C-alpha positions as CSV (number, residue, x, y, z in Angstrom):
1,M,100.1,139.8,50.1
2,R,102.1,142.0,52.4
3,I,101.1,145.1,50.4
4,S,97.5,144.0,50.3
5,A,97.4,143.4,54.1
6,L,99.0,146.8,54.7
7,L,96.5,148.5,52.4
8,G,93.7,146.7,54.2
9,F,95.0,147.8,57.6
10,L,95.2,151.4,56.4
11,F,91.7,151.3,55.0
12,L,90.3,150.0,58.3
13,G,92.2,152.6,60.2
14,L,90.9,155.4,57.9
15,Q,87.4,153.9,58.2
16,A,87.6,153.9,62.0
17,L,88.9,157.5,62.0
18,A,86.1,158.6,59.7
19,Q,83.5,157.0,62.1
20,N,85.0,158.7,65.1
21,T,85.4,162.1,63.5
22,Q,82.0,162.2,61.9
23,V,80.1,165.3,63.2
24,D,76.7,164.6,64.6
25,Y,74.9,167.7,63.3
26,E,71.5,166.6,64.6
27,S,72.7,166.5,68.2
28,I,74.7,169.7,67.7
29,Y,71.5,171.4,66.5
30,K,69.8,170.4,69.8
31,I,72.8,171.6,71.8
32,K,72.9,175.0,70.0
33,D,69.1,175.4,70.4
34,E,69.2,174.7,74.2
35,G,72.5,176.6,74.8
36,F,71.7,179.7,72.9
37,N,68.0,180.0,73.4
38,N,67.5,178.8,77.0
39,S,70.9,179.5,78.5
40,Q,71.2,179.6,82.3
41,V,75.0,180.3,82.3
42,M,74.7,183.9,83.6
43,D,72.3,183.0,86.3
44,I,74.7,180.2,87.5
45,A,77.5,182.7,87.4
46,W,75.5,185.3,89.4
47,N,74.8,182.7,92.1
48,L,78.5,181.9,92.4
49,T,79.6,185.5,92.5
50,D,77.1,188.1,93.6
51,R,75.0,185.8,95.9
52,I,77.6,183.3,97.3
53,G,80.7,185.6,96.9
54,P,84.4,184.8,97.4
55,R,85.2,181.1,97.6
56,L,88.6,180.7,99.1
57,T,89.4,177.1,99.7
58,G,88.3,176.1,103.2
59,S,86.0,179.2,103.6
60,E,82.4,179.4,104.4
61,G,81.8,180.9,100.9
62,L,83.2,177.7,99.3
63,K,81.0,175.6,101.6
64,K,78.0,177.5,100.4
65,A,79.1,176.8,96.8
66,Y,79.4,173.1,97.5
67,D,75.9,173.0,98.8
68,W,74.4,175.0,96.0
69,T,76.2,173.4,93.1
70,S,75.4,169.9,94.3
71,Q,71.7,170.8,94.7
72,M,71.7,172.1,91.1
73,Y,73.1,168.8,89.9
74,K,70.3,167.0,91.5
75,D,67.7,169.4,90.2
76,W,68.9,168.8,86.7
77,G,68.7,165.1,87.1
78,L,72.3,164.2,87.5
79,T,73.1,161.0,89.5
80,N,75.9,159.9,91.8
81,V,76.1,163.5,93.1
82,K,78.7,163.8,95.8
83,V,80.5,166.5,97.7
84,E,83.6,164.3,98.0
85,A,86.6,164.8,100.3
86,W,89.9,164.6,98.5
87,G,92.2,164.8,101.5
88,D,93.4,167.2,104.2
89,F,93.8,170.8,103.2
90,G,94.3,172.6,106.6
91,P,92.4,175.4,108.3
92,G,90.2,177.6,106.2
93,W,90.1,181.4,106.7
94,E,87.5,184.2,106.7
95,V,87.6,188.0,106.6
96,D,84.9,189.5,108.9
97,K,86.1,193.2,108.8
98,N,88.4,195.2,106.7
99,Y,89.2,198.9,107.1
100,I,92.2,201.1,106.6
101,A,92.6,204.8,106.0
102,M,95.5,207.3,106.1
103,T,94.8,210.0,108.8
104,V,98.0,212.1,108.6
105,P,98.9,214.3,106.8
106,Y,95.2,214.1,105.8
107,Y,92.4,211.7,105.7
108,Q,92.1,209.3,102.8
109,A,90.3,205.9,102.7
110,M,92.5,203.3,101.0
111,I,91.9,200.3,98.8
112,A,93.2,197.2,100.6
113,I,92.3,193.8,101.9
114,P,93.9,191.4,104.5
115,K,96.5,189.0,103.0
116,A,95.2,185.5,103.0
117,W,95.7,183.4,106.1
118,T,97.0,186.3,108.2
119,P,95.7,187.2,111.6
120,G,93.6,190.3,112.2
121,T,94.5,193.3,114.3
122,G,92.1,192.3,117.0
123,K,91.0,195.9,117.5
124,E,91.1,199.3,115.8
125,I,94.7,200.6,115.7
126,T,96.1,204.1,115.1
127,A,99.7,203.9,114.3
128,E,102.6,205.7,112.7
129,V,103.8,204.3,109.3
130,V,107.5,203.4,108.7
131,Y,109.0,202.5,105.3
132,V,111.7,199.9,105.8
133,E,114.4,199.3,103.1
134,I,115.7,195.8,103.5
135,N,118.0,194.4,100.8
136,S,120.0,192.1,103.1
137,E,119.9,190.7,106.6
138,E,122.5,193.3,107.6
139,D,119.8,196.0,106.9
140,L,117.5,194.5,109.6
141,A,119.8,195.7,112.4
142,K,119.1,199.4,111.9
143,Y,115.4,198.9,112.6
144,K,115.7,196.9,115.8
145,G,114.1,198.7,118.8
146,N,112.3,201.2,116.6
147,L,109.3,199.4,115.2
148,K,107.1,198.5,118.2
149,G,103.5,199.4,117.5
150,K,104.3,200.8,114.0
151,V,102.7,200.0,110.6
152,V,105.5,198.9,108.3
153,L,105.6,199.3,104.5
154,M,107.7,196.6,102.9
155,P,110.0,197.5,99.9
156,T,108.4,197.4,96.5
157,T,109.2,198.4,93.0
158,T,105.5,198.4,91.8
159,E,104.6,201.4,89.7
160,A,101.1,202.4,88.8
161,V,101.4,204.0,85.4
162,N,98.9,205.4,82.9
163,G,97.8,202.8,80.4
164,Y,97.8,203.6,76.7
165,S,96.4,200.2,75.6
166,A,93.0,198.7,76.1
167,D,92.8,196.3,79.1
168,A,90.7,193.9,77.1
169,R,91.5,192.4,73.8
170,R,90.8,189.4,71.6
171,Y,93.3,187.2,69.7
172,T,94.1,188.3,66.2
173,D,94.1,185.9,63.3
174,E,97.9,186.2,63.2
175,E,98.2,185.2,66.8
176,L,95.9,182.2,66.4
177,E,97.8,181.2,63.3
178,G,101.0,181.4,65.2
179,M,99.7,178.9,67.8
180,T,99.2,176.3,65.1
181,N,102.9,176.6,64.1
182,V,104.5,175.0,67.1
183,T,108.3,175.2,67.3
184,V,110.0,172.5,69.4
185,R,112.7,174.2,71.4
186,G,115.9,172.4,72.5
187,G,116.9,172.2,76.1
188,G,120.2,174.1,75.8
189,G,121.0,177.7,76.6
190,G,118.6,178.5,79.4
191,G,119.8,176.3,82.3
192,N,122.1,178.9,83.9
193,F,119.5,181.6,83.6
194,N,116.8,179.5,85.2
195,A,119.1,178.4,88.0
196,S,120.0,182.0,88.6
197,R,116.4,183.0,88.8
198,I,115.6,180.2,91.2
199,A,118.5,181.1,93.4
200,D,117.4,184.8,93.4
201,F,113.9,183.7,94.4
202,R,115.1,181.5,97.2
203,R,117.3,184.3,98.6
204,A,114.4,186.8,98.5
205,S,112.1,184.2,100.1
206,N,114.6,183.5,102.9
207,L,115.2,187.2,103.5
208,R,111.4,187.8,103.7
209,R,111.0,185.1,106.3
210,T,113.9,186.5,108.3
211,A,112.5,190.0,108.1
212,Y,109.0,188.9,109.1
213,T,110.3,187.1,112.1
214,M,112.2,190.2,113.2
215,L,109.1,192.4,112.6
216,K,107.0,190.0,114.8
217,D,109.7,190.0,117.5
218,E,109.7,193.8,117.4
219,G,105.9,194.0,118.0
220,V,104.9,195.6,114.7
221,A,101.2,196.3,114.6
222,M,100.7,195.6,110.9
223,V,102.5,195.1,107.6
224,L,101.4,196.7,104.4
225,N,102.4,195.4,101.0
226,T,101.5,195.8,97.3
227,N,101.7,193.7,94.2
228,R,101.2,194.6,90.6
229,G,98.2,196.7,89.6
230,G,97.0,200.2,88.9
231,Q,94.0,202.4,88.4
232,G,92.4,201.1,91.6
233,T,93.1,197.5,90.8
234,F,95.4,195.4,92.9
235,F,96.4,191.7,92.6
236,T,96.5,189.4,95.6
237,S,99.3,187.0,96.3
238,N,99.2,183.4,97.6
239,G,99.0,184.3,101.2
240,A,100.7,183.1,104.4
241,R,98.9,179.8,104.9
242,N,102.1,177.9,106.0
243,D,104.0,180.9,107.5
244,D,104.2,180.7,111.3
245,S,105.7,184.2,111.4
246,A,102.5,185.8,109.9
247,L,101.6,189.2,111.1
248,P,98.4,191.2,110.5
249,E,99.1,192.2,106.9
250,M,97.2,193.9,104.1
251,E,97.7,194.1,100.3
252,M,96.7,197.3,98.7
253,A,96.3,199.3,95.6
254,P,99.8,200.5,94.4
255,E,98.7,204.1,94.1
256,H,97.7,204.4,97.8
257,Y,100.8,202.4,98.8
258,N,103.2,204.5,96.7
259,R,101.7,207.8,98.0
260,M,102.7,206.8,101.5
261,V,106.1,205.8,100.4
262,R,106.7,209.1,98.7
263,L,105.5,211.1,101.7
264,L,107.8,209.2,104.0
265,Q,110.8,209.5,101.7
266,K,110.2,213.3,101.6
267,G,110.3,213.4,105.4
268,E,106.5,213.7,106.0
269,K,104.9,212.0,108.9
270,V,102.3,209.4,107.9
271,M,99.7,207.7,110.2
272,V,96.9,205.3,109.5
273,E,94.0,203.8,111.4
274,A,93.0,200.2,110.6
275,E,91.0,197.3,111.8
276,T,90.9,193.8,110.4
277,K,89.0,190.8,111.8
278,T,89.9,187.4,110.4
279,R,89.1,183.9,111.5
280,F,90.8,180.6,111.0
281,L,88.3,177.7,110.4
282,K,89.6,174.5,112.0
283,S,86.5,172.4,112.6
284,D,86.8,170.7,109.2
285,T,90.2,170.8,107.5
286,K,89.4,168.6,104.6
287,G,89.2,169.7,101.0
288,Y,86.2,168.8,98.8
289,N,85.2,168.4,95.1
290,V,81.6,168.3,93.8
291,V,81.0,165.6,91.3
292,G,77.9,164.3,89.4
293,D,77.1,162.0,86.4
294,I,74.9,161.7,83.4
295,V,75.0,157.9,83.0
296,G,75.7,156.6,79.5
297,T,72.9,154.8,77.6
298,D,75.1,152.2,75.9
299,A,75.2,149.0,77.9
300,R,78.8,148.3,76.7
301,L,80.2,151.8,77.0
302,K,78.5,153.4,80.0
303,N,81.2,152.3,82.3
304,E,83.6,154.5,80.4
305,V,83.8,158.2,81.4
306,V,84.2,161.5,79.7
307,M,84.7,164.4,82.2
308,V,84.4,168.2,82.3
309,G,85.7,170.3,85.1
310,A,86.7,173.7,86.5
311,H,87.9,174.9,89.8
312,L,85.2,176.2,92.1
313,D,87.5,177.9,94.6
314,S,88.6,181.5,94.1
315,W,90.6,184.3,95.6
316,F,88.7,186.8,97.8
317,A,89.5,190.4,97.0
318,G,86.7,190.2,94.4
319,T,84.1,187.5,93.9
320,G,86.1,185.1,91.7
321,A,84.1,185.8,88.5
322,T,86.6,185.2,85.7
323,D,88.8,182.9,88.0
324,N,86.9,180.7,88.0
325,A,83.1,181.2,88.3
326,A,83.2,181.6,84.5
327,G,84.6,178.0,84.0
328,S,82.4,176.5,86.7
329,A,79.3,178.1,85.4
330,V,80.1,177.0,81.8
331,M,80.8,173.4,82.8
332,M,77.6,173.3,84.9
333,E,75.7,174.7,81.9
334,V,77.3,172.0,79.7
335,M,75.8,169.4,81.9
336,R,72.4,171.1,82.0
337,I,72.4,171.4,78.2
338,L,73.4,167.7,77.7
339,K,70.7,166.6,80.1
340,T,67.9,168.9,79.0
341,S,68.5,168.6,75.3
342,G,68.2,164.8,75.4
343,V,71.1,164.1,73.1
344,K,72.3,160.5,73.1
345,L,75.4,159.9,75.3
346,K,76.8,156.4,75.0
347,R,79.4,156.9,77.7
348,T,78.9,158.4,81.1
349,V,79.6,162.1,81.3
350,R,80.9,163.4,84.7
351,I,81.5,166.9,86.0
352,G,84.1,167.7,88.7
353,L,84.2,171.1,90.3
354,W,87.5,171.3,92.2
355,S,88.8,173.1,95.3
356,G,92.4,174.0,96.2
357,E,93.4,174.8,92.7
358,E,94.7,178.2,93.7
359,Q,97.0,176.6,96.4
360,G,98.5,173.9,94.1
361,I,95.9,172.1,92.0
362,F,95.1,170.0,95.0
363,G,91.5,169.0,94.4
364,S,91.9,167.6,90.9
365,R,95.3,166.0,91.6
366,N,93.9,164.2,94.6
367,Y,90.8,163.2,92.7
368,V,92.9,161.7,89.9
369,Q,95.1,159.8,92.3
370,N,92.2,158.6,94.4
371,T,90.1,157.6,91.4
372,F,92.4,156.4,88.6
373,M,95.5,155.2,90.3
374,A,96.4,152.5,92.9
375,D,99.9,152.4,94.4
376,K,101.0,154.9,91.7
377,K,99.8,152.5,88.9
378,P,96.8,152.9,86.6
379,N,93.7,151.0,87.8
380,A,90.5,149.8,86.0
381,A,89.0,153.3,86.1
382,H,92.1,154.6,84.4
383,Q,91.6,152.1,81.6
384,N,87.9,153.1,81.2
385,F,88.6,156.9,81.0
386,S,88.3,158.7,77.7
387,A,89.0,162.4,78.1
388,Y,88.8,165.5,80.4
389,Y,87.9,169.0,79.3
390,N,88.8,172.0,81.5
391,M,88.0,175.7,81.4
392,D,90.1,178.1,83.4
393,N,91.3,181.0,81.2
394,G,88.7,183.6,82.1
395,T,85.5,184.8,80.4
396,G,86.8,185.0,76.8
397,A,85.3,183.1,73.9
398,I,86.9,179.7,73.0
399,R,89.0,180.0,69.9
400,G,90.3,176.5,69.8
401,I,92.0,173.9,71.9
402,Y,95.5,172.9,73.3
403,L,96.2,169.3,72.6
404,Q,99.0,169.0,75.2
405,G,101.2,167.2,72.6
406,N,98.6,164.6,71.9
407,E,98.9,164.7,68.1
408,A,96.8,161.6,67.6
409,T,93.7,163.7,68.5
410,K,94.4,166.5,66.0
411,G,92.2,165.0,63.2
412,L,89.3,164.5,65.6
413,F,89.3,168.1,66.8
414,Q,89.8,169.5,63.3
415,E,86.5,167.9,62.3
416,W,84.6,168.5,65.6
417,F,85.4,172.2,65.5
418,K,84.1,172.7,62.0
419,P,80.5,173.6,63.1
420,F,82.0,176.5,65.1
421,H,84.3,178.1,62.6
422,E,81.7,180.7,61.9
423,I,81.9,181.9,65.5
424,G,85.6,182.1,65.5
425,A,86.6,178.7,67.0
426,S,89.0,176.8,64.8
427,T,92.5,176.8,66.2
428,I,94.0,173.4,67.0
429,T,97.5,173.5,68.5
430,T,99.6,170.6,69.7
431,S,101.3,172.9,72.2
432,N,100.9,172.7,75.9
433,T,99.4,175.1,78.4
434,G,99.8,174.9,82.1
435,G,98.7,176.2,85.5
436,T,95.4,174.5,86.0
437,D,93.5,171.3,86.5
438,H,93.9,169.5,83.2
439,L,97.5,168.9,84.3
440,A,96.3,166.5,86.9
441,F,94.9,164.2,84.2
442,D,97.7,164.7,81.7
443,G,100.2,163.9,84.4
444,V,99.0,160.3,84.7
445,G,98.6,159.7,81.0
446,L,94.9,160.5,80.7
447,P,93.9,162.9,77.8
448,G,93.3,166.3,79.4
449,F,92.6,169.4,77.4
450,Q,92.4,173.1,78.1
451,F,90.8,175.6,75.7
452,I,92.3,178.6,73.9
453,Q,90.3,181.6,75.0
454,D,90.3,185.3,74.1
455,P,92.2,186.9,76.9
456,I,89.8,189.9,77.3
457,A,91.1,191.6,80.5
458,Y,92.1,188.4,82.4
459,N,95.8,189.2,82.9
460,T,95.5,193.0,82.9
461,R,92.6,193.5,85.2
462,T,90.8,190.5,86.7
463,H,93.0,187.5,87.5
464,H,93.4,187.3,91.3
465,S,92.4,191.0,91.6
466,N,89.8,193.1,93.5
467,M,88.1,193.7,90.1
468,D,87.4,190.0,89.5
469,I,83.6,190.6,89.7
470,Y,80.4,189.8,87.9
471,E,80.7,192.8,85.6
472,A,83.9,191.3,84.1
473,L,81.9,188.4,82.6
474,E,81.1,188.3,78.8
475,E,77.7,186.8,78.4
476,V,77.9,186.0,74.7
477,D,81.3,184.4,75.1
478,L,80.1,182.2,78.0
479,K,77.1,181.0,76.0
480,K,79.3,180.1,73.1
481,N,81.8,178.2,75.3
482,A,79.1,176.1,76.9
483,V,77.7,175.1,73.5
484,I,81.1,174.3,72.0
485,I,82.2,172.2,75.0
486,A,78.8,170.4,75.1
487,A,79.3,169.5,71.5
488,L,82.8,168.2,72.0
489,V,81.7,166.2,75.0
490,M,78.8,164.7,73.0
491,Q,81.2,163.7,70.2
492,T,83.7,162.2,72.7
493,A,81.0,160.3,74.6
494,N,79.7,158.7,71.3
495,M,83.0,157.7,69.7
496,D,83.5,154.0,68.8
497,A,86.8,154.1,70.7
498,K,88.1,156.1,73.6
499,M,90.2,159.2,73.0
500,P,93.7,158.4,71.8
501,R,96.4,158.7,74.5
502,K,100.0,159.8,74.5
503,P,102.5,157.0,75.4
504,K,103.4,157.0,79.1
505,D,105.6,154.8,81.2
506,F,104.6,154.0,84.8
């Protein structure tokens, strides 16, 4: 009897798995037809980039994106559309003017932009440039009394070197195969190294704050800095939003920065003229997300939710194309495809376009806490949630999915990806990936997934750079991504049961 009961239980379990993993090819045909033949993904991306422009959290550009995306939801027939406050973010920030050129020993316009949340110069300045070499607080003393009205170059080790490899690439079959063979690493061996790195970072951060306070007291006109980059591309940093010692500061292409450093180190006089105008926006300091629903058709299941999302905010040196107009446009296109194609959706499908991701995943984390938790405990909405799909790895084609250690979902995704093997999407890995909004859901025990995407030039050229612009987008890839995600969402919305979860204690 015990063996019979066990066999019966296993049979029912396999039967339930088969029902949940069964691919709905009729609906996928409709999704493919709409997504490949009537795609609007590039028009959505154009509106977010070329037309609306940079979308720094709290900026006027992001406010325009809130208004436009919410109107598009309504135009497509989504319901419960809201531009929803998630909490207090703090002042926004805008750049109204940005100009810098070297004038001595000769004239050269330079590639640069104000560092986020720094004040402007207030007027056009013409000033001598000084390179300060500060490796300890003792080094600060030699510059006291000598920096008033000067433009200061901070120390850097950034080199702009010739590249002998292509910026853009796709994953090889070997790399994708390696992702499926996850090795669980032990916790030993790296603790001292990590502690050492953290200590070094803290020392550098404390020295930087001390140096900037001294520079401000000295009456420095502007600070110039550089980060990684090359060939005219520079990458912005996280800005000075919470730094009371902030000075007018610009981040610039390393080639132009390094030229001035070399001139100064060889004893040449260097002068620049510059003008930056920035504004702090304090009338509304809240952060917002843009949400909307396609309500499920099944009377029993429509109170359960499947979500898609991406962060709508961006950096500002470019127009935030690959980070993350690409993800936002794809997820909006997913909702349009699902609504327009008329495929059956038993559960409610919801989109969330988040803000504050670049400053700490604020929008999605607050949405999750406000919606699915009460007094740090799961609420009824948490119980009725099935899965969240996120896209935030640039413009590259989806090659598979990260399961975030949720091994119980592996069989589902292996089946659901089968219709897309022929377009290169088949890799299912139980490993984790981090750094973006799916972590907000995963952190409270909700199934949250991020996709494996071809890197293209995300890390080498576009991520947080002045070259993150519309031209960096791959149209064919974005169309594929919208179709794949729409199909996964359809399958998830129509499962007999909700998506399996990892065990979590609260």
